[in-house]
C-alpha positions as CSV (number, residue, x, y, z in Angstrom):
1,X,42.6,-79.9,197.3
2,X,40.8,-83.2,198.1
3,X,39.7,-83.6,194.5
4,X,43.3,-83.1,193.2
5,X,44.7,-85.7,195.6
6,X,42.0,-88.2,194.7
7,X,42.6,-87.8,191.0
8,X,46.3,-88.2,191.5
9,X,45.8,-91.5,193.3
10,X,43.5,-92.7,190.7
11,X,46.0,-91.9,188.0
12,X,48.7,-93.8,190.0
13,X,46.3,-96.8,190.3
14,X,45.6,-96.8,186.7
15,X,49.3,-96.7,185.7
16,X,50.0,-99.5,188.1
17,X,47.2,-101.6,186.5
18,X,48.6,-101.0,183.1
19,X,52.3,-101.8,184.0
20,X,50.9,-105.0,185.8
21,X,49.0,-106.0,182.6
22,X,52.2,-105.6,180.5
23,X,54.1,-107.7,182.9
24,X,51.3,-110.4,182.6
25,X,51.6,-110.3,178.9
26,X,55.4,-110.8,179.2
27,X,54.8,-113.9,181.4
28,X,52.8,-115.3,178.7
29,X,55.0,-114.8,175.8
30,X,58.2,-116.9,174.8
31,X,61.2,-115.7,176.8
32,X,63.4,-115.4,173.8
33,X,61.1,-112.7,172.4
34,X,61.1,-110.8,175.8
35,X,63.5,-108.0,174.7
36,X,61.5,-107.2,171.6
37,X,58.2,-107.4,173.6
38,X,59.6,-105.1,176.4
39,X,60.5,-102.6,174.0
40,X,57.1,-102.6,172.2
41,X,55.1,-102.5,175.4
42,X,57.3,-99.8,176.9
43,X,56.6,-97.7,173.9
44,X,52.8,-98.2,174.2
45,X,53.0,-97.2,177.9
46,X,55.0,-94.1,177.0
47,X,52.4,-93.0,174.5
48,X,49.2,-94.0,176.4
49,X,50.3,-93.4,179.9
50,X,53.6,-91.5,180.5
51,X,57.4,-92.0,180.5
52,X,57.4,-92.9,184.2
53,X,55.3,-96.1,183.4
54,X,57.6,-96.9,180.6
55,X,60.7,-96.7,182.8
56,X,58.9,-98.8,185.5
57,X,58.3,-101.6,183.1
58,X,61.9,-101.6,182.1
59,X,62.9,-101.9,185.8
60,X,60.4,-104.6,186.6
61,X,60.7,-106.8,183.5
62,X,63.6,-109.3,183.0
63,X,65.0,-109.5,179.5
64,X,67.0,-112.7,178.5
65,X,70.4,-112.8,180.2
66,X,73.4,-112.2,177.9
67,X,77.1,-112.9,178.5
68,X,80.5,-111.7,177.7
69,X,84.1,-112.8,178.1
70,X,86.5,-111.3,180.8
71,X,89.9,-110.9,178.9
72,X,91.6,-110.0,182.1
73,X,91.3,-113.5,183.4
74,X,93.8,-116.2,182.4
75,X,91.1,-118.6,181.2
76,X,89.0,-115.9,179.7
77,X,86.1,-116.5,182.1
78,X,82.6,-115.9,180.8
79,X,80.2,-113.6,182.8
80,X,76.5,-112.6,182.6
81,X,75.6,-109.1,181.4
82,X,72.3,-107.7,182.7
83,X,70.9,-104.6,184.4
84,X,72.4,-105.8,187.7
85,X,76.1,-105.2,186.6
86,X,75.5,-102.4,184.1
87,X,76.9,-98.9,184.3
88,X,76.0,-96.8,181.3
89,X,77.0,-98.8,178.3
90,X,79.5,-101.0,180.3
91,X,79.1,-104.2,182.3
92,X,81.2,-105.2,185.4
93,X,82.7,-108.6,185.4
94,X,82.6,-110.3,188.8
95,X,85.9,-112.1,188.2
96,X,88.3,-109.1,187.6
97,X,85.9,-106.3,188.7
98,X,86.6,-104.5,185.5
99,X,84.0,-103.0,183.1
100,X,83.6,-104.1,179.5
101,X,83.7,-102.3,177.2
102,X,85.7,-99.6,179.0
103,X,83.5,-96.7,180.1
104,X,83.7,-93.7,177.9
105,X,83.7,-90.0,178.7
106,X,81.0,-87.6,177.6
107,X,83.2,-86.7,174.5
108,X,83.1,-90.4,173.5
109,X,86.8,-91.1,174.3
110,X,87.9,-94.0,176.5
111,X,88.3,-92.9,180.1
112,X,91.1,-95.3,180.6
113,X,89.8,-96.8,183.9
114,X,86.6,-97.6,186.0
115,X,86.8,-94.3,188.0
116,X,83.2,-93.1,188.6
117,X,81.6,-96.4,188.1
118,X,79.9,-98.6,190.7
119,X,82.1,-100.7,192.9
120,X,81.1,-102.7,195.9
121,X,82.8,-102.0,199.2
122,X,86.0,-104.1,199.9
123,X,84.1,-106.2,202.5
124,X,81.3,-107.0,200.1
125,X,83.7,-107.5,197.2
126,X,85.3,-110.3,199.0
127,X,81.9,-112.0,199.7
128,X,81.1,-111.6,195.9
129,X,84.3,-113.2,195.0
130,X,83.7,-116.2,197.2
131,X,80.1,-116.4,196.1
132,X,81.1,-116.5,192.4
133,X,83.6,-119.3,193.0
134,X,80.8,-121.3,194.8
135,X,78.0,-120.5,192.4
136,X,80.2,-121.5,189.5
137,X,80.7,-125.0,191.0
138,X,76.9,-125.1,191.6
139,X,76.4,-124.1,188.0
140,X,78.7,-126.8,186.8
141,X,77.0,-129.4,188.9
142,X,73.5,-128.7,188.0
143,X,73.7,-127.3,184.5
144,X,76.7,-128.9,183.0
145,X,80.5,-127.9,182.9
146,X,80.5,-127.0,179.2
147,X,80.4,-123.5,177.6
148,X,76.7,-123.7,177.3
149,X,76.0,-122.5,180.9
150,X,77.2,-119.3,182.6
151,X,76.8,-118.1,186.1
152,X,77.5,-114.7,187.9
153,X,76.8,-113.1,191.3
154,X,76.6,-109.3,191.7
155,X,76.4,-107.7,195.2
156,X,75.8,-104.1,196.2
157,X,75.9,-102.2,199.5
158,X,72.6,-101.0,201.2
159,X,72.4,-98.3,203.8
160,X,74.5,-99.1,206.8
161,X,76.6,-101.9,205.2
162,X,79.8,-101.5,207.1
163,X,81.0,-105.1,207.5
164,X,78.0,-106.4,209.5
165,X,75.2,-104.6,207.8
166,X,72.8,-105.5,205.1
167,X,73.4,-105.9,201.4
168,X,71.5,-107.1,198.3
169,X,72.7,-109.0,195.3
170,X,71.6,-111.0,192.1
171,X,72.5,-114.6,191.5
172,X,72.2,-115.3,187.8
173,X,72.5,-118.6,185.7
174,X,72.0,-119.0,181.9
175,X,72.0,-122.1,180.1
176,X,71.5,-122.1,176.3
177,X,71.4,-124.9,173.7
178,X,71.9,-124.0,170.1
179,X,71.0,-125.8,166.9
180,X,74.7,-126.3,166.1
181,X,75.4,-128.0,169.4
182,X,73.7,-131.2,168.1
183,X,71.8,-131.9,171.4
184,X,69.9,-135.2,171.2
185,X,66.7,-134.0,172.6
186,X,66.5,-130.2,171.8
187,X,67.1,-128.1,168.7
188,X,67.2,-125.1,170.7
189,X,66.8,-124.4,174.5
190,X,67.2,-121.5,176.9
191,X,67.1,-121.4,180.7
192,X,67.4,-118.2,182.8
193,X,67.5,-118.2,186.5
194,X,67.4,-114.8,188.3
195,X,67.5,-114.8,192.2
196,X,67.6,-111.2,193.7
197,X,68.3,-111.3,197.3
198,X,68.0,-108.8,200.3
199,X,69.9,-109.5,203.4
200,X,69.0,-107.7,206.7
201,X,71.0,-108.8,209.8
202,X,69.3,-108.2,213.2
203,X,70.5,-105.5,215.5
204,X,72.2,-108.0,217.8
205,X,73.8,-109.9,214.9
206,X,72.5,-113.4,215.9
207,X,70.1,-113.7,213.0
208,X,69.5,-112.4,209.6
209,X,66.4,-112.0,207.5
210,X,66.7,-113.0,203.8
211,X,64.1,-112.0,201.1
212,X,64.4,-113.6,197.6
213,X,62.6,-113.1,194.4
214,X,63.2,-115.9,192.0
215,X,62.3,-115.6,188.3
216,X,62.9,-118.6,186.0
217,X,62.4,-118.5,182.2
218,X,62.4,-121.6,180.1
219,X,62.1,-122.0,176.2
220,X,62.6,-125.4,174.4
221,X,62.3,-126.4,170.8
222,X,62.1,-130.3,170.7
223,X,64.4,-132.1,168.2
224,X,62.3,-133.8,165.6
225,X,65.2,-136.2,164.8
226,X,64.6,-138.3,168.1
227,X,61.4,-139.5,169.8
228,X,59.3,-136.9,168.1
229,X,60.2,-138.1,164.6
230,X,56.9,-139.8,163.9
231,X,55.0,-136.6,164.7
232,X,54.8,-134.2,161.6
233,X,55.4,-130.6,161.8
234,X,57.4,-130.9,165.1
235,X,59.6,-128.0,164.0
236,X,56.7,-125.7,165.0
237,X,56.7,-126.9,168.6
238,X,57.8,-124.6,171.4
239,X,57.5,-125.1,175.0
240,X,58.1,-121.8,177.0
241,X,57.1,-120.4,180.3
242,X,58.1,-118.1,183.1
243,X,57.6,-118.4,186.8
244,X,58.2,-116.1,189.7
245,X,58.4,-116.8,193.4
246,X,59.0,-114.9,196.6
247,X,60.9,-116.7,199.5
248,X,61.6,-115.3,202.9
249,X,63.6,-116.9,205.6
250,X,65.3,-116.0,208.9
251,X,68.5,-117.8,209.6
252,X,70.8,-118.0,212.6
253,X,74.2,-116.3,212.6
254,X,77.2,-117.1,214.8
255,X,78.8,-113.8,215.9
256,X,82.5,-114.3,215.5
257,X,83.9,-110.7,215.1
258,X,85.4,-112.0,211.8
259,X,83.8,-110.4,208.7
260,X,85.1,-113.3,206.4
261,X,83.3,-115.8,208.6
262,X,80.1,-113.7,208.5
263,X,80.2,-113.5,204.8
264,X,80.6,-117.3,204.6
265,X,77.5,-117.7,206.7
266,X,75.4,-115.4,204.5
267,X,76.6,-117.4,201.3
268,X,75.7,-120.8,202.8
269,X,72.2,-119.5,203.8
270,X,71.5,-117.8,200.4
271,X,72.9,-120.9,198.6
272,X,70.4,-123.2,200.4
273,X,67.5,-120.9,199.6
274,X,68.5,-120.8,195.9
275,X,68.7,-124.6,195.7
276,X,65.4,-125.1,197.3
277,X,63.8,-122.4,195.1
278,X,65.2,-124.0,191.8
279,X,64.0,-127.4,192.7
280,X,60.5,-126.2,193.6
281,X,60.3,-124.1,190.5
282,X,61.3,-127.0,188.3
283,X,58.5,-129.0,189.8
284,X,56.1,-126.2,189.3
285,X,56.8,-126.1,185.6
286,X,55.3,-129.5,185.2
287,X,57.8,-130.7,182.7
288,X,57.5,-134.1,183.9
289,X,53.6,-134.1,183.7
290,X,53.8,-132.8,180.2
291,X,56.1,-135.5,179.0
292,X,53.7,-138.1,180.7
293,X,50.7,-136.8,178.9
294,X,52.5,-136.7,175.5
295,X,54.0,-140.1,175.9
296,X,50.6,-141.5,177.1
297,X,49.1,-140.2,173.8
298,X,51.5,-141.7,171.4
299,X,52.7,-144.9,173.2
300,X,50.9,-148.2,173.6
301,X,50.0,-149.3,177.0
302,X,51.4,-152.7,176.1
303,X,54.9,-151.3,175.8
304,X,57.3,-153.2,178.1
305,X,58.9,-151.3,180.9
306,X,56.4,-148.4,180.9
307,X,53.6,-147.3,183.2
308,X,50.6,-145.2,182.5
309,X,51.2,-145.3,178.7
310,X,54.6,-144.0,178.3
311,X,56.6,-142.8,181.4
312,X,59.4,-145.2,182.1
313,X,59.3,-146.7,185.6
314,X,61.3,-144.7,188.1
315,X,61.8,-141.7,185.7
316,X,62.9,-138.5,187.2
317,X,63.3,-135.1,185.7
318,X,66.9,-134.4,185.2
319,X,68.8,-131.1,185.2
320,X,72.5,-131.1,184.2
321,X,73.0,-134.8,185.0
322,X,71.4,-134.6,188.5
323,X,68.1,-136.2,189.2
324,X,65.9,-133.6,191.0
325,X,64.0,-136.4,192.8
326,X,67.3,-137.3,194.6
327,X,66.8,-136.1,198.2
328,X,70.6,-135.8,198.9
329,X,71.3,-132.2,198.1
330,X,74.7,-132.5,196.6
331,X,74.9,-128.6,196.1
332,X,74.5,-128.2,199.9
333,X,77.4,-130.5,200.5
334,X,79.4,-128.8,197.9
335,X,78.7,-125.4,199.7
336,X,80.1,-126.8,203.0
337,X,83.1,-128.2,201.3
338,X,84.0,-124.9,199.4
339,X,83.4,-122.8,202.6
340,X,85.6,-125.2,204.6
341,X,88.4,-124.9,202.0
342,X,88.2,-121.2,202.2
343,X,88.3,-121.1,205.9
344,X,91.6,-123.2,205.8
345,X,93.3,-120.7,203.4
Protein backbone atom coordinates (compact mmCIF):
# COMPACT_ATOMS: atom_id res chain seq x y z
CA UNK A 1 0.00 0.00 0.00
CA UNK A 2 2.82 2.36 0.84
CA UNK A 3 4.39 1.84 -2.58
CA UNK A 4 1.08 2.56 -4.35
CA UNK A 5 0.60 5.81 -2.40
CA UNK A 6 4.13 6.95 -3.14
CA UNK A 7 3.75 6.21 -6.83
CA UNK A 8 0.51 8.18 -6.98
CA UNK A 9 2.17 11.14 -5.31
CA UNK A 10 5.04 10.99 -7.78
CA UNK A 11 2.63 10.92 -10.71
CA UNK A 12 0.78 13.95 -9.35
CA UNK A 13 4.08 15.81 -8.92
CA UNK A 14 5.14 14.94 -12.45
CA UNK A 15 1.79 16.11 -13.85
CA UNK A 16 2.00 19.39 -11.93
CA UNK A 17 5.54 19.94 -13.22
CA UNK A 18 4.48 19.40 -16.82
CA UNK A 19 1.47 21.69 -16.48
CA UNK A 20 3.71 24.35 -14.93
CA UNK A 21 6.14 23.97 -17.83
CA UNK A 22 3.30 24.56 -20.30
CA UNK A 23 2.24 27.68 -18.40
CA UNK A 24 5.83 28.96 -18.53
CA UNK A 25 5.84 28.44 -22.30
CA UNK A 26 2.60 30.42 -22.63
CA UNK A 27 4.08 33.29 -20.61
CA UNK A 28 6.94 33.48 -23.09
CA UNK A 29 4.92 33.44 -26.30
CA UNK A 30 2.94 36.29 -27.90
CA UNK A 31 -0.45 36.76 -26.17
CA UNK A 32 -2.29 36.93 -29.51
CA UNK A 33 -1.16 33.34 -30.19
CA UNK A 34 -2.28 32.11 -26.77
CA UNK A 35 -5.47 30.39 -27.88
CA UNK A 36 -3.70 28.34 -30.56
CA UNK A 37 -0.79 27.55 -28.22
CA UNK A 38 -3.10 26.49 -25.38
CA UNK A 39 -4.91 24.08 -27.71
CA UNK A 40 -1.63 22.59 -28.91
CA UNK A 41 -0.11 22.22 -25.44
CA UNK A 42 -3.33 20.75 -24.06
CA UNK A 43 -3.28 18.12 -26.80
CA UNK A 44 0.32 17.24 -25.89
CA UNK A 45 -0.61 16.91 -22.21
CA UNK A 46 -3.60 14.73 -23.03
CA UNK A 47 -1.38 12.40 -25.04
CA UNK A 48 1.72 12.35 -22.83
CA UNK A 49 0.09 12.64 -19.37
CA UNK A 50 -3.71 12.37 -19.13
CA UNK A 51 -6.95 14.25 -19.79
CA UNK A 52 -6.91 15.74 -16.27
CA UNK A 53 -3.64 17.52 -17.00
CA UNK A 54 -5.08 18.88 -20.25
CA UNK A 55 -8.18 20.14 -18.44
CA UNK A 56 -6.06 21.75 -15.72
CA UNK A 57 -4.13 23.69 -18.34
CA UNK A 58 -7.38 25.00 -19.83
CA UNK A 59 -8.49 26.11 -16.35
CA UNK A 60 -5.23 27.83 -15.41
CA UNK A 61 -4.30 29.45 -18.74
CA UNK A 62 -5.78 32.77 -19.84
CA UNK A 63 -6.61 32.99 -23.56
CA UNK A 64 -7.12 36.44 -25.12
CA UNK A 65 -10.34 38.13 -24.07
CA UNK A 66 -13.09 38.42 -26.65
CA UNK A 67 -16.12 40.69 -26.71
CA UNK A 68 -19.72 40.74 -27.90
CA UNK A 69 -22.63 43.21 -28.01
CA UNK A 70 -25.65 43.14 -25.70
CA UNK A 71 -28.62 43.82 -27.98
CA UNK A 72 -30.93 44.15 -24.97
CA UNK A 73 -29.36 47.48 -23.99
CA UNK A 74 -30.46 50.76 -25.53
CA UNK A 75 -26.94 51.74 -26.63
CA UNK A 76 -25.87 48.18 -27.59
CA UNK A 77 -23.26 47.94 -24.83
CA UNK A 78 -20.22 45.75 -25.49
CA UNK A 79 -19.15 43.16 -22.92
CA UNK A 80 -16.22 40.80 -22.55
CA UNK A 81 -16.62 37.09 -23.21
CA UNK A 82 -14.38 34.70 -21.27
CA UNK A 83 -14.53 31.56 -19.14
CA UNK A 84 -15.70 33.75 -16.23
CA UNK A 85 -19.11 34.40 -17.82
CA UNK A 86 -19.49 31.26 -19.93
CA UNK A 87 -22.17 28.63 -19.46
CA UNK A 88 -21.95 25.98 -22.15
CA UNK A 89 -21.67 27.83 -25.45
CA UNK A 90 -23.33 31.01 -24.15
CA UNK A 91 -21.94 34.07 -22.38
CA UNK A 92 -23.71 36.22 -19.77
CA UNK A 93 -23.81 39.97 -20.28
CA UNK A 94 -23.23 42.01 -17.10
CA UNK A 95 -25.51 44.76 -18.41
CA UNK A 96 -28.77 42.85 -18.95
CA UNK A 97 -27.86 39.57 -17.20
CA UNK A 98 -28.94 37.73 -20.38
CA UNK A 99 -26.96 35.02 -22.16
CA UNK A 100 -25.72 35.29 -25.75
CA UNK A 101 -26.34 33.35 -27.86
CA UNK A 102 -29.46 32.03 -26.10
CA UNK A 103 -28.83 28.67 -24.38
CA UNK A 104 -29.92 25.64 -26.35
CA UNK A 105 -31.50 22.44 -25.15
CA UNK A 106 -29.96 19.00 -25.68
CA UNK A 107 -31.93 18.63 -28.93
CA UNK A 108 -30.28 21.81 -30.26
CA UNK A 109 -33.39 23.98 -30.07
CA UNK A 110 -33.50 27.39 -28.43
CA UNK A 111 -34.59 27.03 -24.80
CA UNK A 112 -36.25 30.44 -24.95
CA UNK A 113 -34.72 31.71 -21.69
CA UNK A 114 -31.85 31.51 -19.25
CA UNK A 115 -33.39 28.89 -16.96
CA UNK A 116 -30.79 26.48 -15.67
CA UNK A 117 -27.87 28.83 -16.36
CA UNK A 118 -25.73 30.46 -13.68
CA UNK A 119 -27.14 33.61 -12.09
CA UNK A 120 -25.65 35.54 -9.14
CA UNK A 121 -27.80 36.03 -6.05
CA UNK A 122 -29.92 39.23 -6.01
CA UNK A 123 -27.62 40.86 -3.45
CA UNK A 124 -24.50 40.05 -5.45
CA UNK A 125 -26.17 41.02 -8.73
CA UNK A 126 -26.71 44.53 -7.35
CA UNK A 127 -23.01 44.77 -6.44
CA UNK A 128 -22.12 43.50 -9.91
CA UNK A 129 -24.24 46.17 -11.60
CA UNK A 130 -22.65 48.96 -9.53
CA UNK A 131 -19.17 47.55 -10.14
CA UNK A 132 -19.71 47.49 -13.91
CA UNK A 133 -20.84 51.11 -13.94
CA UNK A 134 -17.79 52.17 -11.95
CA UNK A 135 -15.32 49.97 -13.84
CA UNK A 136 -16.64 51.28 -17.16
CA UNK A 137 -15.78 54.81 -16.00
CA UNK A 138 -12.34 53.59 -14.92
CA UNK A 139 -11.81 52.03 -18.35
CA UNK A 140 -12.85 55.20 -20.13
CA UNK A 141 -10.46 57.24 -18.00
CA UNK A 142 -7.37 55.04 -18.31
CA UNK A 143 -7.89 53.27 -21.65
CA UNK A 144 -9.89 55.77 -23.69
CA UNK A 145 -13.60 56.29 -24.22
CA UNK A 146 -13.66 54.93 -27.79
CA UNK A 147 -14.85 51.51 -28.92
CA UNK A 148 -11.29 50.11 -28.83
CA UNK A 149 -11.60 49.30 -25.11
CA UNK A 150 -14.15 47.16 -23.27
CA UNK A 151 -14.55 46.28 -19.60
CA UNK A 152 -16.73 43.83 -17.67
CA UNK A 153 -17.13 42.64 -14.08
CA UNK A 154 -18.50 39.19 -13.26
CA UNK A 155 -19.25 38.10 -9.69
CA UNK A 156 -20.27 34.75 -8.26
CA UNK A 157 -21.35 33.59 -4.83
CA UNK A 158 -19.17 31.47 -2.60
CA UNK A 159 -20.31 29.29 0.30
CA UNK A 160 -22.18 31.30 2.92
CA UNK A 161 -22.83 34.36 0.71
CA UNK A 162 -26.08 35.58 2.26
CA UNK A 163 -25.68 39.33 2.02
CA UNK A 164 -22.70 39.66 4.32
CA UNK A 165 -20.66 36.64 3.28
CA UNK A 166 -17.82 36.09 0.88
CA UNK A 167 -17.84 36.16 -2.90
CA UNK A 168 -15.43 36.12 -5.82
CA UNK A 169 -15.25 37.87 -9.15
CA UNK A 170 -13.34 38.74 -12.30
CA UNK A 171 -12.62 42.35 -13.30
CA UNK A 172 -11.66 42.39 -16.99
CA UNK A 173 -10.39 45.01 -19.44
CA UNK A 174 -9.57 44.60 -23.12
CA UNK A 175 -7.96 47.28 -25.28
CA UNK A 176 -7.25 46.56 -28.95
CA UNK A 177 -5.75 48.70 -31.69
CA UNK A 178 -6.17 47.44 -35.25
CA UNK A 179 -4.28 48.40 -38.38
CA UNK A 180 -7.32 50.09 -39.88
CA UNK A 181 -7.62 52.36 -36.81
CA UNK A 182 -4.71 54.43 -38.15
CA UNK A 183 -2.97 54.83 -34.80
CA UNK A 184 0.03 57.13 -34.98
CA UNK A 185 2.39 54.90 -33.02
CA UNK A 186 1.07 51.34 -33.35
CA UNK A 187 0.10 49.24 -36.31
CA UNK A 188 -1.51 46.73 -33.98
CA UNK A 189 -1.78 46.46 -30.23
CA UNK A 190 -3.54 44.32 -27.63
CA UNK A 191 -3.84 44.79 -23.85
CA UNK A 192 -5.69 42.35 -21.57
CA UNK A 193 -6.14 42.92 -17.84
CA UNK A 194 -7.58 40.07 -15.76
CA UNK A 195 -8.09 40.61 -12.03
CA UNK A 196 -9.57 37.62 -10.16
CA UNK A 197 -10.63 38.60 -6.63
CA UNK A 198 -11.75 36.61 -3.59
CA UNK A 199 -13.51 38.44 -0.73
CA UNK A 200 -13.74 36.94 2.77
CA UNK A 201 -15.30 39.15 5.48
CA UNK A 202 -14.33 38.46 9.08
CA UNK A 203 -16.81 36.83 11.44
CA UNK A 204 -17.52 40.11 13.25
CA UNK A 205 -17.91 41.98 9.94
CA UNK A 206 -15.47 44.77 10.74
CA UNK A 207 -12.76 43.74 8.28
CA UNK A 208 -12.51 41.78 5.04
CA UNK A 209 -9.63 39.88 3.48
CA UNK A 210 -9.09 40.43 -0.24
CA UNK A 211 -6.94 38.19 -2.41
CA UNK A 212 -6.36 39.22 -6.01
CA UNK A 213 -4.49 37.50 -8.86
CA UNK A 214 -3.64 39.93 -11.66
CA UNK A 215 -2.63 38.81 -15.14
CA UNK A 216 -1.73 41.43 -17.73
CA UNK A 217 -0.89 40.56 -21.34
CA UNK A 218 0.53 43.07 -23.79
CA UNK A 219 1.38 42.81 -27.50
CA UNK A 220 2.45 45.69 -29.75
CA UNK A 221 3.52 46.05 -33.38
CA UNK A 222 5.19 49.48 -33.79
CA UNK A 223 4.05 51.63 -36.68
CA UNK A 224 6.92 51.99 -39.15
CA UNK A 225 5.46 55.20 -40.56
CA UNK A 226 6.45 57.28 -37.52
CA UNK A 227 9.65 57.50 -35.49
CA UNK A 228 10.75 54.03 -36.59
CA UNK A 229 10.66 54.92 -40.29
CA UNK A 230 14.43 55.07 -40.61
CA UNK A 231 14.81 51.51 -39.31
CA UNK A 232 14.42 48.88 -41.99
CA UNK A 233 12.23 45.81 -41.59
CA UNK A 234 10.30 47.38 -38.74
CA UNK A 235 7.21 45.44 -39.81
CA UNK A 236 8.72 42.35 -38.19
CA UNK A 237 9.10 44.02 -34.79
CA UNK A 238 6.78 42.83 -32.03
CA UNK A 239 6.88 43.65 -28.33
CA UNK A 240 4.90 41.22 -26.17
CA UNK A 241 4.79 39.91 -22.65
CA UNK A 242 2.66 38.62 -19.79
CA UNK A 243 2.96 39.35 -16.10
CA UNK A 244 1.12 37.73 -13.18
CA UNK A 245 1.04 39.07 -9.62
CA UNK A 246 -0.70 38.15 -6.39
CA UNK A 247 -1.95 40.83 -4.02
CA UNK A 248 -3.48 40.35 -0.59
CA UNK A 249 -4.95 43.02 1.65
CA UNK A 250 -7.09 43.31 4.77
CA UNK A 251 -9.37 46.36 4.74
CA UNK A 252 -11.67 47.78 7.43
CA UNK A 253 -15.45 47.71 6.98
CA UNK A 254 -18.08 49.87 8.62
CA UNK A 255 -21.00 47.68 9.73
CA UNK A 256 -24.22 49.52 8.87
CA UNK A 257 -26.76 46.75 8.52
CA UNK A 258 -27.32 47.94 4.95
CA UNK A 259 -26.24 45.43 2.29
CA UNK A 260 -25.97 48.21 -0.33
CA UNK A 261 -23.51 50.12 1.84
CA UNK A 262 -21.49 46.98 2.47
CA UNK A 263 -21.32 46.25 -1.24
CA UNK A 264 -20.14 49.80 -1.95
CA UNK A 265 -17.33 49.37 0.56
CA UNK A 266 -16.22 46.15 -1.14
CA UNK A 267 -16.22 47.90 -4.54
CA UNK A 268 -14.11 50.78 -3.23
CA UNK A 269 -11.57 48.43 -1.62
CA UNK A 270 -11.27 46.24 -4.74
CA UNK A 271 -11.05 49.28 -7.02
CA UNK A 272 -8.10 50.64 -5.06
CA UNK A 273 -6.31 47.28 -5.29
CA UNK A 274 -6.86 47.07 -9.05
CA UNK A 275 -5.59 50.57 -9.68
CA UNK A 276 -2.45 49.95 -7.62
CA UNK A 277 -1.84 46.59 -9.32
CA UNK A 278 -2.16 48.01 -12.84
CA UNK A 279 0.21 50.88 -12.14
CA UNK A 280 2.80 48.53 -10.61
CA UNK A 281 2.41 46.07 -13.48
CA UNK A 282 2.89 48.80 -16.08
CA UNK A 283 6.13 49.81 -14.36
CA UNK A 284 7.24 46.16 -14.26
CA UNK A 285 6.80 45.79 -18.02
CA UNK A 286 9.72 48.23 -18.39
CA UNK A 287 8.22 49.91 -21.44
CA UNK A 288 9.79 53.21 -20.48
CA UNK A 289 13.22 51.59 -20.09
CA UNK A 290 12.86 49.87 -23.48
CA UNK A 291 11.99 53.16 -25.13
CA UNK A 292 14.96 54.82 -23.43
CA UNK A 293 17.39 52.17 -24.72
CA UNK A 294 16.04 52.27 -28.29
CA UNK A 295 16.06 56.06 -28.38
CA UNK A 296 19.60 56.19 -26.98
CA UNK A 297 20.79 53.91 -29.79
CA UNK A 298 19.36 55.90 -32.67
CA UNK A 299 19.45 59.47 -31.29
CA UNK A 300 22.36 61.82 -31.07
CA UNK A 301 23.37 62.97 -27.61
CA UNK A 302 23.49 66.49 -28.98
CA UNK A 303 19.74 66.55 -29.71
CA UNK A 304 18.18 69.49 -27.97
CA UNK A 305 15.66 68.83 -25.25
CA UNK A 306 16.69 65.25 -24.62
CA UNK A 307 18.68 63.53 -21.90
CA UNK A 308 20.53 60.26 -21.89
CA UNK A 309 20.48 60.04 -25.69
CA UNK A 310 16.81 60.21 -26.51
CA UNK A 311 14.31 60.28 -23.64
CA UNK A 312 12.61 63.69 -23.55
CA UNK A 313 12.93 65.51 -20.26
CA UNK A 314 10.04 64.86 -17.94
CA UNK A 315 8.70 62.02 -20.08
CA UNK A 316 6.25 59.62 -18.49
CA UNK A 317 4.66 56.45 -19.76
CA UNK A 318 1.06 57.28 -20.60
CA UNK A 319 -1.95 55.05 -20.59
CA UNK A 320 -5.17 56.27 -22.19
CA UNK A 321 -4.14 59.90 -21.77
CA UNK A 322 -3.30 59.63 -18.05
CA UNK A 323 0.35 59.91 -17.01
CA UNK A 324 1.15 57.00 -14.70
CA UNK A 325 3.78 59.06 -12.92
CA UNK A 326 1.01 61.33 -11.67
CA UNK A 327 0.63 60.70 -7.96
CA UNK A 328 -2.96 61.93 -7.91
CA UNK A 329 -5.06 58.80 -8.33
CA UNK A 330 -7.88 60.10 -10.42
CA UNK A 331 -9.59 56.71 -10.52
CA UNK A 332 -9.73 56.62 -6.72
CA UNK A 333 -11.42 60.00 -6.70
CA UNK A 334 -13.78 58.77 -9.40
CA UNK A 335 -14.66 55.77 -7.22
CA UNK A 336 -15.62 58.03 -4.35
CA UNK A 337 -17.73 60.25 -6.63
CA UNK A 338 -19.65 57.37 -8.21
CA UNK A 339 -20.33 55.67 -4.87
CA UNK A 340 -21.48 58.96 -3.37
CA UNK A 341 -23.88 59.44 -6.28
CA UNK A 342 -25.24 55.93 -5.85
CA UNK A 343 -25.76 56.57 -2.15
CA UNK A 344 -27.88 59.63 -2.92
CA UNK A 345 -30.20 57.78 -5.28
